[in-house]
N, C-alpha and C positions, 0 to 999 in steps of 0.2 A: 705474122699476125694476119688473120683473115676474118672477115665478117661472116657470121654463120647463123643459121636458124636450126635449132635442134628440136625435133618433135619426138616425145616419148611414145613409142608405138607398142611396147609390150612391157609388162611389169610382172616378172616371175619370182620376185623376192618377197611378196606379201601374201598372207593367207586371207586377207580381208577383201579380196576381189581386186578390181582394176583401179585402184586409187592413182590418180595422176596420169593415166593413159590419155593421150591426145594433148597433153599440156605442151605449150610451145615456149622455148627459151631462145631469145634473140640476144646476140652479143658478139664477142670476139674470142676466137680460139687462138691461143698463143702458139701452140704447136699441135701437130697431128697427134691423135690418140696413140698411146703406146701400151701394148699388152702388159698387164701387171701393175699399171699405174692408174690413178684416178684421172678422169678427163675434167679439165677446168674450162669453163666458159665465163669470161668476164662480162657482166650484164650491163653495167653502166659506169660512168667515170668516177662514181663515189666508192668504188671498190666492191660492190655487191657481185658475188660470183656464185655459180652453180658448180658443185664438185660431185662427181659420181663415185660410186664404188669402183674398185679396180676393173680395168677393161679386160675382158676375156678374149675377144677377137674383133677384128675390123674387116668388113666386107665392102668391096667396091674398089674402083680405080682411084688413086690419089689425084689423077689429073682430070677426073670427072667433076660434075657439079653436085653429086650426091654420094654419101658414104653412110654405111650402116655400122653402128658401134654397139656391140653387146657387152654389157657390164655384168657384174655378179647378180644384180637385181633387176636390170632393165635392158631394153633395146631402144636405141635412138636412131632416128633418121636425120642425118646432117645434110643441110642444103647450103652450099657455099654461095654467098652473094657478092663475092669479089675475088680478086687475085690474091694469092699469098704474098704478103709483104715481108721480105727477108731483110733482116738487119745486115748491113755490110760487115763482112768478116775482116778481122785484122790480119795483116800479113804476118806469117809465121816464118821465122828464119829456119832454114834447114841446114844441118851440118853433115857433110859427107864423112863417112868413116872408112 
């Protein structure tokens, strides 16, 4: 989980103009965006979240402080405000064959 600010920088899914462009969403990104799945940002402890349409592509280096995410309807600039916190992985027994 990482603290992130997402700014909508393009809206190409609407015919009514640029509704919502420039809007800022601050919260926590549970996992990095995955092509084909919606991006989810949890915005507060009460469970409010922002869910996008499926991601088309992700631009930028994952180790940088900015990432650009294009969805079916919009483009977001993600600015990371902290280090990615990874939950400890469980040890998995492997069996030699």
